[in-house]
C-alpha positions as CSV (number, residue, x, y, z in Angstrom):
1,M,205.8,66.7,198.5
2,T,206.0,66.6,194.7
3,M,208.0,63.7,193.3
4,D,210.3,64.1,190.4
5,L,211.2,61.6,187.7
6,E,214.5,60.6,189.5
7,A,212.7,60.0,192.8
8,V,210.2,57.7,191.0
9,R,213.0,55.9,189.1
10,T,214.9,55.4,192.4
11,I,211.8,53.8,194.0
12,L,211.3,51.4,191.1
13,L,215.0,50.5,190.5
14,P,215.6,47.8,193.1
15,D,215.2,44.3,191.6
16,E,212.2,43.7,193.7
17,A,210.6,47.0,194.6
18,S,208.9,46.3,197.9
19,E,205.4,47.3,198.9
20,S,206.9,49.7,201.4
21,H,208.8,51.4,198.6
22,L,205.7,51.6,196.4
23,E,203.7,53.1,199.3
24,L,206.0,56.2,198.9
25,L,204.3,56.9,195.5
26,D,201.6,59.6,195.4
27,A,199.6,61.4,192.8
28,S,202.6,63.5,191.8
29,A,204.4,60.3,190.7
30,V,201.7,59.4,188.1
31,P,203.1,61.5,185.1
32,H,206.5,60.0,185.8
33,L,205.2,56.5,186.0
34,V,203.5,57.0,182.7
35,T,206.7,58.3,181.2
36,L,208.6,55.3,182.4
37,A,205.9,52.8,181.5
38,E,205.9,54.1,177.9
39,G,209.7,54.4,177.8
40,D,212.4,52.2,176.1
41,D,213.7,50.5,179.3
42,V,211.5,47.5,179.3
43,A,212.4,46.4,182.8
44,L,211.6,49.8,184.2
45,A,208.5,50.0,182.0
46,V,207.1,46.8,183.5
47,K,207.7,48.0,187.0
48,A,206.1,51.4,186.2
49,A,203.0,49.6,184.7
50,Y,202.6,47.6,187.9
51,A,203.1,50.7,190.0
52,L,200.4,52.6,188.3
53,G,198.0,50.4,190.3
54,E,199.3,51.9,193.5
55,V,198.1,55.4,192.6
56,P,195.0,55.1,190.4
57,S,194.2,58.2,188.5
58,D,192.6,59.3,185.2
59,E,196.0,59.8,183.6
60,G,197.2,56.4,184.9
61,G,194.0,54.8,183.6
62,Q,194.5,56.2,180.1
63,A,198.1,55.0,180.2
64,L,196.9,51.5,181.1
65,L,194.6,51.4,178.2
66,R,197.6,52.2,175.9
67,L,199.9,49.7,177.7
68,A,197.4,46.9,177.2
69,A,198.2,47.2,173.5
70,S,202.0,47.1,174.0
71,P,203.9,44.7,171.8
72,D,205.7,43.4,174.9
73,P,203.8,40.8,176.8
74,R,205.5,41.8,180.1
75,I,204.1,45.3,179.9
76,R,200.6,43.9,179.0
77,M,200.9,41.7,182.1
78,G,201.7,44.8,184.2
79,A,198.7,46.6,182.7
80,A,196.4,43.6,183.5
81,S,197.6,43.4,187.1
82,S,197.3,47.2,187.7
83,S,193.8,47.3,186.2
84,R,192.2,45.8,189.3
85,S,193.0,49.1,191.1
86,F,191.0,51.2,188.7
87,D,187.3,51.6,188.1
88,V,185.2,49.8,185.6
89,A,186.0,52.3,182.8
90,V,189.6,51.1,182.9
91,H,189.5,47.6,184.1
92,E,186.7,46.3,181.8
93,P,188.4,47.3,178.5
94,V,191.9,46.3,179.7
95,L,190.8,42.9,180.9
96,T,188.4,42.3,178.0
97,A,191.3,42.8,175.6
98,L,193.9,40.8,177.6
99,L,191.7,37.8,178.4
100,V,192.0,36.8,174.8
101,D,195.7,37.7,174.4
102,L,197.7,35.2,172.4
103,D,200.3,35.1,175.2
104,P,199.1,32.7,177.9
105,G,201.0,34.6,180.6
106,V,199.1,37.8,179.7
107,A,195.7,36.0,179.7
108,K,196.5,34.4,183.1
109,S,197.5,37.8,184.5
110,A,194.2,39.2,183.2
111,L,192.2,36.3,184.8
112,R,194.0,36.9,188.2
113,A,193.1,40.6,188.0
114,V,189.4,40.2,187.5
115,P,187.6,42.0,190.4
116,Q,184.7,40.5,192.2
117,Q,182.1,42.7,190.5
118,I,182.1,42.6,186.7
119,S,179.8,43.2,183.8
120,P,177.9,40.3,182.0
121,S,180.1,40.9,178.9
122,L,183.3,40.4,180.9
123,R,181.9,37.3,182.5
124,A,181.0,36.0,179.0
125,R,184.6,36.6,177.9
126,I,185.8,34.5,180.9
127,E,183.3,31.8,180.1
128,E,184.6,31.7,176.5
129,R,188.1,31.1,177.9
130,V,186.9,28.0,179.8
131,H,185.8,26.4,176.5
132,A,188.5,27.8,174.2
133,A,191.2,25.7,172.6
134,G,194.6,26.1,173.9
135,E,196.5,25.7,177.1
136,P,194.6,23.5,179.7
137,G,196.0,25.6,182.6
138,L,194.5,28.7,181.1
139,R,191.1,27.0,180.8
140,E,191.3,25.8,184.4
141,L,192.3,29.3,185.7
142,A,189.3,30.7,183.8
143,A,187.0,28.1,185.5
144,Q,188.5,28.9,188.9
145,T,187.9,32.6,188.2
146,L,184.2,31.9,187.5
147,R,183.9,29.8,190.7
148,R,185.5,32.7,192.7
149,L,183.0,35.2,191.1
150,D,180.1,32.9,192.1
151,R,180.9,32.8,195.8
């Protein structure tokens, strides 16, 4: 069944879209998720950015790369979180950019989204966060991420 924009919007509209609702999304939802993620309704855009991770696709991956540069930190957080569902061609550039985001919440979201298998350059970026000036909680989360990767 092909989903239309209104069906996708209806799935995302509840204050807390449940996983069972998100499981209704399929590949036909991706163009609509991209439209909503790049739209003017920030609350819906954030939900759509997160939901792109539920149905990874080339189109969704290209959208995440754009969303990672959004001026709104909530959308960048959604892009970081969703990136873990995509292959290295998407998650590496998204996470590399967002690990050094000036917004600590965005950088923390990026650290939480780091998959178990990463490139040496992404690992080096995480190591830089451990020693960077700034929020101690962010440095500690970077250290925890490295310990998780070393297991």
